[in-house]
C-alpha positions in Angstrom: 22.7 -2.9 6.5 20.0 -5.5 7.0 18.1 -6.6 3.9 14.8 -8.4 4.3 12.8 -10.4 1.8 9.3 -11.8 1.9 7.8 -14.1 -0.7 4.1 -14.3 -1.5 2.1 -17.4 -0.6 2.6 -20.3 -3.0 -0.4 -22.6 -3.1 -0.1 -26.3 -4.0 -3.5 -27.8 -4.8 -2.4 -31.1 -3.1 -2.8 -32.4 0.4 -0.1 -31.6 3.0 1.0 -35.2 3.4 1.6 -35.7 -0.3 3.6 -32.4 -0.4 5.7 -33.7 2.5 6.4 -37.0 0.7 7.6 -34.9 -2.3 9.7 -32.6 -0.1 11.6 -35.5 1.5 12.8 -36.7 -1.9 15.0 -33.6 -2.4 17.5 -34.9 0.1 20.4 -35.6 0.4 21.0 -33.9 -3.0 18.7 -32.3 -5.5 19.6 -32.4 -9.3 17.4 -29.4 -9.9 19.5 -27.3 -7.5 23.1 -27.6 -8.8 24.5 -25.4 -6.0 23.1 -27.8 -3.4 26.2 -30.1 -3.3 25.4 -32.3 -0.2 23.6 -32.5 3.1 24.5 -34.5 6.2 22.2 -35.2 9.1 23.5 -33.6 12.3 20.8 -34.6 14.7 17.3 -36.2 14.6 14.5 -36.5 17.1 11.1 -38.2 16.8 8.2 -38.3 19.3 7.1 -41.8 20.4 3.8 -41.5 18.6 5.5 -40.3 15.4 3.6 -37.0 15.4 6.7 -34.7 15.5 9.9 -35.1 13.7 12.8 -32.6 14.1 15.9 -33.1 11.9 18.9 -30.9 11.6 21.2 -31.0 8.5 24.5 -29.4 7.5 24.3 -28.4 3.9 27.1 -27.5 1.5 26.4 -25.0 -1.2 28.7 -24.2 -4.2 27.5 -20.6 -4.7 27.9 -18.8 -8.0 30.6 -16.4 -6.9 33.7 -15.0 -8.7 36.7 -17.3 -8.4 38.8 -14.5 -7.0 36.3 -14.0 -4.1 36.5 -17.7 -3.4 40.3 -17.7 -3.3 40.4 -14.7 -1.0 37.8 -16.3 1.3 39.8 -19.6 1.1 36.8 -21.8 0.6 35.1 -23.7 -2.2 31.8 -24.3 -0.5 29.6 -22.4 2.0 27.9 -24.4 4.8 24.4 -23.8 6.1 22.6 -25.3 9.0 19.0 -26.3 8.3 16.5 -27.3 11.0 13.2 -28.9 9.9 10.3 -29.2 12.5 7.5 -31.4 11.2 4.3 -31.6 13.1 2.0 -34.2 11.5 -0.7 -33.6 14.1 -1.0 -29.9 13.3 0.1 -30.5 9.6 2.9 -28.0 9.6 6.5 -27.9 8.6 8.7 -25.1 9.7 12.2 -24.7 8.2 14.9 -22.5 9.8 18.2 -22.1 8.0 21.3 -19.9 8.8 24.9 -19.8 7.5 27.7 -21.5 9.4 30.4 -20.1 7.1 31.5 -16.5 7.7 28.8 -16.0 10.3 30.9 -13.3 11.9 30.9 -11.3 8.6 27.6 -12.2 7.0 24.4 -13.2 8.8 21.8 -15.0 6.7 18.6 -16.2 8.3 15.8 -17.9 6.3 12.4 -19.2 7.5 10.1 -21.3 5.4 6.7 -22.9 6.3 4.3 -25.4 4.8 0.8 -25.1 6.2 -2.7 -26.2 5.3 -4.7 -23.7 3.2 -7.2 -22.0 5.5 -10.1 -22.4 3.1 -9.3 -25.9 1.7 -7.8 -28.6 3.9 -6.7 -30.5 0.8 -4.4 -27.7 -0.4 -1.0 -26.6 1.0 0.5 -23.2 1.4 4.2 -22.4 1.2 5.8 -19.1 2.4 9.4 -18.0 2.6 11.2 -15.1 4.2 14.8 -14.2 4.7 17.1 -11.5 6.2 20.7 -10.7 5.1 23.2 -8.6 7.2 26.5 -8.1 5.5 28.8 -6.7 8.2 32.2 -7.1 6.5 33.4 -9.4 3.7 37.0 -8.7 2.7 36.0 -5.4 1.1 33.5 -7.3 -1.2 30.3 -6.3 0.8 28.4 -5.1 -2.3 29.4 -8.3 -4.3 28.4 -10.5 -1.4 25.0 -8.8 -1.1 24.3 -9.2 -4.8 25.3 -12.9 -4.7 23.0 -13.5 -1.7 20.2 -11.7 -3.4 20.7 -13.7 -6.6 20.7 -17.0 -4.6 17.6 -16.1 -2.7 15.7 -15.1 -5.9 16.8 -18.3 -7.5 15.5 -20.4 -4.5 12.1 -18.7 -4.6 11.7 -19.3 -8.3 12.9 -22.9 -8.1 11.0 -23.9 -5.0 7.6 -24.6 -6.5 9.2 -26.2 -9.6 11.1 -28.7 -7.4 8.0 -29.8 -5.5 6.1 -30.2 -8.7 9.0 -32.3 -10.1 8.9 -34.7 -7.2 5.1 -34.9 -7.2 5.4 -36.1 -10.8 7.9 -38.7 -9.6 5.6 -39.9 -6.9 2.8 -40.1 -9.5 5.0 -42.2 -11.8 5.7 -44.5 -8.8 1.9 -44.9 -8.3 1.8 -42.8 -5.2 -1.1 -40.3 -5.4 -2.3 -40.3 -1.8 -0.7 -40.4 1.6 -2.7 -41.1 4.7 -2.9 -38.5 7.4 -1.2 -39.1 10.7 -3.4 -40.7 13.4 -2.6 -41.5 17.0 -1.4 -45.1 17.6 -4.3 -47.4 18.5 -4.2 -48.5 22.2 -7.5 -50.4 22.8 -6.6 -51.5 26.3 -5.8 -48.0 27.6 -8.4 -45.2 27.1 -6.8 -42.2 25.5 -7.4 -39.0 27.5 -7.1 -35.9 25.3 -5.7 -32.9 27.1 -7.7 -29.8 27.2 -5.3 -27.9 25.0 -5.3 -30.6 22.3 -9.1 -30.7 22.4 -9.2 -26.9 21.9 -7.0 -27.3 18.8 -9.3 -29.9 17.4 -12.3 -27.6 17.8 -10.4 -24.8 16.2 -9.7 -26.8 13.1 -13.3 -28.0 12.8 -14.8 -24.6 13.3 -12.2 -22.7 11.4 -12.5 -19.7 13.6 -8.8 -19.5 14.6 -7.2 -21.2 11.6 -6.7 -18.1 9.5 -4.9 -16.3 12.3 -2.6 -19.2 13.1 -1.5 -20.0 9.6 1.1 -17.7 8.1 -0.1 -18.6 4.7 -3.6 -17.2 5.2 -4.8 -15.1 2.3 -6.2 -12.7 4.9 -2.8 -11.2 5.6 -0.6 -12.3 2.7 -0.8 -12.0 -1.1 -1.1 -15.3 -3.0 1.5 -15.8 -5.8 -1.2 -17.0 -8.3 -3.3 -13.9 -7.5 -0.3 -11.6 -8.1 0.3 -13.2 -11.5 -3.4 -13.0 -12.5 -4.2 -9.5 -11.4 -0.8 -7.7 -11.1 1.3 -9.4 -13.7 4.7 -11.1 -13.7 7.0 -9.8 -11.0 10.5 -10.8 -10.0 11.0 -12.4 -6.6 12.5 -9.1 -5.3 9.5 -7.1 -6.6 7.1 -9.6 -5.0 9.0 -9.2 -1.7 8.8 -5.4 -1.8 5.0 -5.6 -2.5 4.4 -7.9 0.5 6.6 -5.9 2.8 5.1 -2.6 1.9 1.6 -4.0 2.3 2.6 -5.2 5.8 4.0 -1.8 6.8 0.8 -0.1 5.7 -1.3 -2.6 7.7 0.7 -1.6 10.8 0.3 2.2 10.3 -3.0 2.5 8.4 -5.3 -0.1 10.0 -8.5 -0.5 8.1 -7.5 1.8 5.2 -5.1 -0.2 3.0 -5.4 0.7 -0.7 -5.7 -1.9 -3.3 -2.6 -3.9 -4.2 -2.6 -2.5 -7.7 -2.2 1.0 -6.3 0.6 -0.1 -3.9 2.4 -1.6 -6.8 2.2 1.6 -8.8 4.0 3.5 -6.2 6.7 0.8 -6.0 7.2 1.0 -9.7 7.4 4.7 -9.7 10.2 4.6 -7.1 12.1 1.7 -8.8 11.0 -0.6 -5.9 12.7 1.5 -3.3 10.6 0.5 -0.3 11.2 3.5 1.9 10.6 6.1 -0.9 7.5 4.3 -2.1 6.1 4.1 1.5 6.7 7.8 2.1 5.0 8.8 -1.2 2.1 6.5 -0.7 1.5 7.7 2.9 1.4 11.3 1.7 -1.1 10.3 -1.0 -3.3 8.5 1.6 -3.4 11.6 3.7 -4.1 13.8 0.6 -6.9 11.5 -0.5 -8.5 11.6 3.0 -8.2 15.3 3.3 -9.8 15.9 -0.1 -12.3 13.0 0.0 -11.0 11.5 -3.2 -12.7 8.1 -2.8 -16.1 9.7 -3.3 -15.1 11.8 -6.3 -16.7 9.4 -8.9 -20.0 9.6 -7.0 -20.0 13.3 -6.1 -18.4 15.2 -8.9 -20.9 17.1 -11.1 -19.2 18.3 -14.3 -20.2 22.0 -14.9 -22.4 22.4 -18.0 -19.9 24.9 -19.4 -17.1 22.3 -19.2 -19.4 19.7 -20.8 -20.1 22.0 -23.7 -16.5 23.1 -24.3 -14.4 20.2 -23.1 -12.6 18.3 -26.0 -11.7 15.1 -24.3 -13.3 11.7 -23.5 -12.9 7.9 -23.4 -12.9 6.0 -26.6 -12.7 2.2 -26.6 -9.3 0.7 -25.9 -5.9 0.2 -27.5 -4.5 -3.1 -28.8 -3.2 -4.0 -25.3 -6.6 -3.6 -23.8 -5.8 -0.4 -22.1 -8.6 2.2 -21.9 -8.0 4.9 -24.5 -8.6 8.6 -23.7 -8.6 11.1 -26.5 -7.9 14.8 -25.9 -8.3 17.3 -28.8 -6.1 19.9 -27.0 -5.6 22.0 -30.1 -9.4 22.6 -30.3 -9.7 23.4 -26.6 -10.1 27.1 -25.5 -7.8 26.6 -22.5 -7.7 30.4 -21.7 -11.5 30.6 -21.9 -12.0 27.6 -19.6 -9.6 28.9 -17.0 -11.1 32.4 -17.1 -14.7 31.0 -16.9 -14.2 28.1 -14.5 -11.0 28.7 -12.6 -8.2 26.2 -11.8 -10.2 24.4 -9.1 -12.9 23.0 -11.4 -10.4 22.0 -14.1 -8.2 20.2 -11.6 -11.1 18.4 -10.1 -12.2 17.3 -13.5 -8.7 16.0 -14.3 -8.7 14.1 -11.0 -12.1 12.7 -11.9 -10.7 11.4 -15.2 -7.9 9.7 -13.3 -10.3 8.0 -10.9 -12.5 6.9 -13.8 -9.4 5.6 -15.6 -8.5 3.4 -12.6 -12.0 2.0 -12.5 -11.9 1.2 -16.3 -8.5 -0.5 -15.8 -10.1 -2.8 -13.2 -13.0 -3.6 -15.6 -10.7 -4.3 -18.5 -8.6 -6.6 -16.3 -11.7 -8.8 -15.9 -12.7 -8.5 -19.5 -9.4 -9.4 -21.1 -8.3 -11.8 -18.4 -4.8 -10.2 -17.9 -3.5 -7.4 -15.6 -4.3 -3.9 -17.0 -3.0 -1.2 -14.7 -2.7 1.9 -16.9 -4.3 3.6 -19.9 -3.3 5.2 -23.2 -3.8 8.8 -24.0 -4.0 10.2 -27.5 -3.5 14.0 -27.7 -4.4 15.8 -31.0 -2.6 19.1 -31.2 -4.1 20.4 -34.5 -5.0 24.0 -33.9 -2.5 24.6 -31.1 -1.3 28.2 -31.2 0.1 31.0 -28.9 -3.3 31.4 -27.3 -2.6 28.1 -25.5 0.6 29.6 -24.0 -1.3 32.1 -21.9 0.6 32.4 -18.7 -2.2 31.5 -16.2 -3.2 28.6 -18.4 0.3 27.2 -18.4 0.5 27.7 -14.7 -2.8 25.8 -14.2 -1.4 23.0 -16.4 1.8 22.7 -14.4 -0.1 22.6 -11.2 -2.3 19.8 -12.6 0.7 17.8 -13.7 2.3 18.2 -10.2 -0.8 16.9 -8.5 -1.3 14.0 -10.9 2.4 13.0 -10.9 2.4 12.9 -7.0 -0.8 10.9 -6.5 -1.4 8.8 -9.7 2.0 7.4 -10.6 2.4 4.8 -13.3 -1.2 5.2 -14.5 -0.3 6.4 -17.9 0.9 3.6 -20.1 1.5 5.5 -23.3 1.0 9.1 -24.6 0.6 9.5 -28.3 0.9 13.2 -29.4 -0.1 13.7 -33.0 -0.1 16.7 -35.5 2.3 18.7 -33.4 2.7 22.2 -34.8 5.7 24.4 -34.8 4.7 26.1 -31.5 4.7 22.7 -29.7 8.5 22.8 -28.9 7.9 26.0 -26.9 5.1 24.4 -24.8 7.2 21.2 -24.4 10.1 23.2 -23.1 7.9 24.7 -20.4 6.2 21.5 -19.4 8.7 18.7 -19.7 10.9 19.6 -16.7 7.8 19.0 -14.4 7.1 15.5 -15.8 8.8 12.5 -14.3 11.5 10.9 -16.4 9.8 7.5 -16.5 6.7 9.2 -17.7 8.5 11.2 -20.4 9.8 7.9 -21.8 6.2 6.9 -22.6 5.7 9.9 -24.9 5.5 9.3 -28.7 5.4 12.6 -30.7 4.3 12.7 -34.4 4.6 15.9 -36.4 2.3 16.7 -39.4 0.7 13.5 -40.8 3.6 11.2 -39.7 1.1 9.3 -37.5 -0.2 7.5 -40.5 3.1 6.0 -41.4 5.1 3.0 -40.1 5.2 3.0 -36.3 2.2 5.3 -36.2 -1.2 4.9 -34.6 -2.0 1.6 -36.3 0.8 0.0 -34.3 -1.0 0.8 -31.0 -4.7 1.3 -32.0 -6.8 -1.0 -34.2 -7.9 0.5 -37.5 -11.6 0.0 -36.7 -11.5 2.4 -33.8 -9.4 5.2 -35.4 -11.6 8.3 -34.9 -13.2 9.8 -38.0 -11.4 13.2 -37.5 -8.1 11.4 -37.9 -9.1 9.7 -41.1 -10.6 6.5 -39.5 -14.0 5.1 -39.9 -15.1 5.1 -36.2 -17.5 7.8 -35.2 -16.1 9.6 -32.2 -18.5 11.4 -29.8 -15.8 13.7 -28.3 -17.0 17.3 -28.8 -15.0 19.7 -31.0 -15.0 22.4 -28.3 -15.0 26.0 -29.5 -14.3 29.5 -28.1 -15.8 30.1 -24.7 -17.9 33.4 -24.8 -16.2 36.2 -22.9 -19.5 36.9 -21.2 -19.0 33.8 -19.1 -15.6 34.9 -17.8 -15.1 35.4 -14.1 -13.6 38.5 -12.6 -10.0 38.8 -13.6 -8.7 40.5 -10.4 -5.9 38.3 -9.0 -6.5 35.6 -11.5 -2.8 35.1 -12.3 -2.0 34.8 -8.6 -4.8 32.3 -7.8 -3.8 29.1 -6.1 -5.6 25.8 -6.6 -7.7 25.0 -3.5 -9.3 21.6 -4.1 -12.1 21.2 -1.6 -12.6 24.4 0.5 -15.0 22.4 2.8 -13.5 19.3 4.5 -14.4 17.6 7.8 -10.7 17.1 8.5 -8.7 19.9 10.3 -5.0 20.6 10.4 -3.2 21.6 13.6 0.4 22.3 14.6 1.8 20.8 17.8 5.0 22.4 19.2 7.1 21.5 22.2 5.3 22.9 25.3 2.3 23.9 23.2 -0.2 21.0 22.7 -3.3 21.1 20.7 -6.6 20.4 22.5 -10.2 19.9 21.6 -13.1 20.5 24.1 -16.1 18.2 24.0 -19.0 19.0 26.3 -20.9 15.7 26.9 -24.4 15.8 28.2 -25.1 12.1 28.8 -23.1 9.1 30.0 -22.3 6.3 27.6 -21.9 8.6 24.6 -19.1 7.6 22.2 -16.2 9.9 21.3 -14.6 8.8 18.0 -11.4 10.1 16.4 -9.5 9.6 13.2 -6.2 11.4 12.8 -2.9 11.2 10.7 0.5 12.3 12.0 1.8 14.3 9.1 5.0 15.4 10.7 6.9 14.6 13.9 5.9 12.2 16.8 3.1 13.1 19.2 1.4 11.7 22.3 -2.4 11.4 22.2 -4.4 11.6 25.5 -8.0 12.0 26.6 -8.9 13.8 29.9 -12.1 14.4 31.8 -12.3 17.8 33.5 -14.0 18.5 36.8 -13.6 22.2 36.2 -15.1 24.2 33.4 -12.4 24.9 30.8 -12.3 28.4 29.3 -11.8 28.2 25.6 -10.6 31.2 23.6 -13.4 33.7 23.1 -13.0 33.8 19.3 -13.6 30.1 18.9 -17.3 29.2 19.9 -18.4 25.7 20.4 -19.1 23.9 17.2 -21.2 20.9 16.3 -21.4 18.4 19.2 -19.6 20.9 21.4 -16.3 20.3 19.5 -13.8 23.1 19.7 -11.0 24.1 17.4 -12.6 24.2 14.0 -10.3 26.0 11.7 -7.9 26.7 14.6 -4.2 26.0 14.2 -3.5 25.4 17.9 -5.7 25.6 21.0 -4.8 25.0 24.7 -7.6 24.4 27.2 -5.9 22.8 30.3 -4.8 25.5 32.6 -1.2 25.2 33.8 -2.4 25.6 37.4 -4.6 22.5 37.2 -3.5 19.4 39.1 -3.9 16.0 37.4 -6.0 13.7 39.6 -7.7 16.6 41.3 -8.9 19.1 38.7 -8.9 16.7 35.8 -8.2 13.0 35.2 -6.7 10.8 32.4 -9.5 8.5 31.0 -7.5 6.9 28.2 -3.9 5.6 28.4 -1.6 8.0 26.5 -0.7 6.7 23.0 2.6 7.4 21.3 2.0 8.0 17.6 4.9 8.2 15.1 5.2 10.2 11.9 3.2 8.7 9.1 0.8 6.7 11.3 -3.0 6.8 10.9 -4.9 6.4 14.2 -8.6 5.6 14.7 -10.4 4.9 17.9 -13.3 5.5 20.3 -14.0 6.1 23.9 -17.3 5.4 25.8 -17.9 8.2 28.2 -18.7 7.3 31.9 -19.7 10.7 33.1 -21.4 13.8 31.7 -19.2 16.9 31.7 -16.1 18.1 29.8 -13.7 15.9 27.8 -10.5 17.1 26.4 -8.7 15.4 23.5 -5.0 16.4 23.6 -2.1 16.0 21.1 1.2 17.0 22.5 4.8 16.9 21.3 6.6 13.6 22.0 10.3 13.8 22.9 12.5 10.7 23.1 13.1 9.8 26.8 16.6 10.7 28.0 19.0 7.7 28.3 20.1 6.6 31.7 23.7 6.5 32.8 23.7 2.7 32.6 22.5 2.6 29.0 23.9 3.9 25.7 21.6 5.9 23.5 20.1 4.0 20.6 21.1 5.2 17.1 17.5 5.5 15.9 16.6 7.6 18.9 19.6 9.9 18.2 18.6 10.3 14.6 15.0 10.9 15.6 16.0 13.7 18.0 18.0 15.3 15.2 15.1 15.1 12.7 12.7 16.8 15.1 15.0 19.5 16.3 12.5 22.1 15.1 10.1 20.7 17.8 7.1 21.2 15.5 4.6 18.5 14.5 1.5 18.6 12.3 -1.7 16.5 12.5 -4.7 16.0 10.3 -7.7 15.1 12.5 -11.4 14.6 12.7 -13.6 13.9 15.8 -17.2 13.2 16.3 -19.6 12.3 19.2 -22.1 9.5 18.7 -25.0 8.5 20.7 -24.7 5.1 22.4 -27.9 3.8 20.8 -26.4 4.5 17.4 -22.8 3.4 17.7 -21.8 0.1 16.2 -18.3 -1.3 16.5 -15.3 0.9 16.7 -13.6 3.5 14.5 -10.7 1.0 14.0 -13.1 -1.4 12.2 -14.8 1.7 10.5 -18.1 0.1 11.4 -19.4 3.5 12.7 -18.5 5.3 9.5 -20.5 2.7 7.5 -23.6 3.7 9.4 -26.0 6.5 8.4 -25.8 8.3 11.7 -22.2 9.3 11.3 -20.9 12.2 9.2 -18.2 9.9 8.0 -20.7 7.7 6.2 -20.9 10.3 3.4 -17.6 12.2 3.4 -14.8 10.0 4.8 -12.4 8.9 2.2 -11.5 5.3 2.9 -14.7 3.8 4.2 -16.0 2.1 1.0 -12.7 1.5 -0.8 -10.9 0.0 2.1 -13.8 -2.3 2.8 -13.9 -3.5 -0.8 -10.1 -3.8 -0.9 -10.1 -5.9 2.2 -12.9 -8.0 0.8 -10.9 -8.6 -2.4 -7.7 -9.4 -0.4 -9.5 -11.9 1.8 -10.9 -13.7 -1.2 -7.5 -14.4 -2.8 
């Protein structure tokens, strides 16, 4: 199995030339790296003008491996080949390293690069990545993998320290500046600069292409200092998982990447299992889009009845700077609220609290100058009784827990439960199986007045903000609740069987795509140069997306009249419009190249119409092409064919037709959804957050 690792960008606030002078001092041996025994130069090449220098070394490593393993392998040292390519003109150093020992059993490949910072030419960026493929190693494959991971983590941690050590040596020797490379002076012969070199000079002056050419650009990588400042201390492996997951999301969810704090939460909740975290996060991104979660803070209006009888609210912060939410659950009439409001309103209010909590964490991160990614919840159970164990109320609570656990992992830092009565164990028995094990570990339960003793509230909350109803001196504005009048109850028919339906109105539609049964949308276009836009997620299976222009008039199903902008298929699971008797190229034509879309991908795009008439957007089932006799089937294709044996796919989609005079940019850049003329400007989920997230990322 191939393991891949990616480090964040390390930034040295020193010029590239000075960093190179420090780097050269680490050879032939480095006292700061005890495992680095020796290095011998195998080959060396320099250009006549001194601009490029390529040197290849054979390095011996005394790895920290069990003695038994070394004896079985019959070696004391492992040998690596390292090739350094220095370009003084472009101010880059690329380092390639691979193992010479046991290359038929273990394949290790590492790439490092030193480049100029894209925003400050007097700073230098360092980036490191590696891959490990343990094929066979005398039955010690697992041990070999752990050793390699340990060595890699150590090299990442030591890398910056080593450069800083030799920079200090240079400073002690009186070397604080190294001149940049310049072409040799030839006054008798004019220097003719090639066109390609001239283009590079202009690029560096203008800076337009620098960010795309440098692998250390903050536009597409996380900076190590930024991680430490806003995300906290992470191990090299955790940093690697964060960088790689962010890269995977950039490939499948262009323009809609969540903030790095949110990505890290999903990694932590899955113990940094990259695939599990990616799958869970992709499901959440689709869920947020479908239910318009990014606009909840601006659009949610708390019902007056909930304002009057709710017994929870934010109250300062704990000793760690985490926002503190207090819930007087024992004083809340949960049965009355469920009967009067229904599960939907209660769930939406809980989601609003979670969104508000994320915002408060970001604010406290700035205020306290350290990463704050979760909040503390204080639950007062005084008054809890059997009324709270009403079956529909417990059902609503379990559903709320399920939704929050799936979409807001690692947002609860600590849960303090105080004044737990005798009935609490019954409620805990019902609820605890639905709570994640990592979350349960954060629960601290105090019975009676034990919260006033050692290890009680004062260990986590300052005395000056203990609420007055708990014996403190801080006035707390959280209402006491009360019994909801029965006159406000809704009809009870079917209440116990009611399901939570978040937003009943959403611009995104769901459709199934089966083998031989595509889903199609008809758009009747009245003018040329209109713009058809689309935004869809592939929730299950692999599909092909195509756009056709029809010369004939399609006959849509009679029960599905044309909707807004002539778009068909609103609320329809599957619609087919292209008649099987039609001939491609005669009756209808393909106007956009068919696009293969894999499960989990999010696709946005636009098409400028050339002719009036009928356009058909089609999603159809994608099957893996059959292997030819001269080629063996790929393993991933075979697995994919097994996984989609049901021949059913599912998509979540939205389309809109925009006038050419209004359209700006493309759906990929989300420029159109930022404009007031588009329906997406008010209800799409990732327009504002993704824009702010990318702005933050680009400034790091």
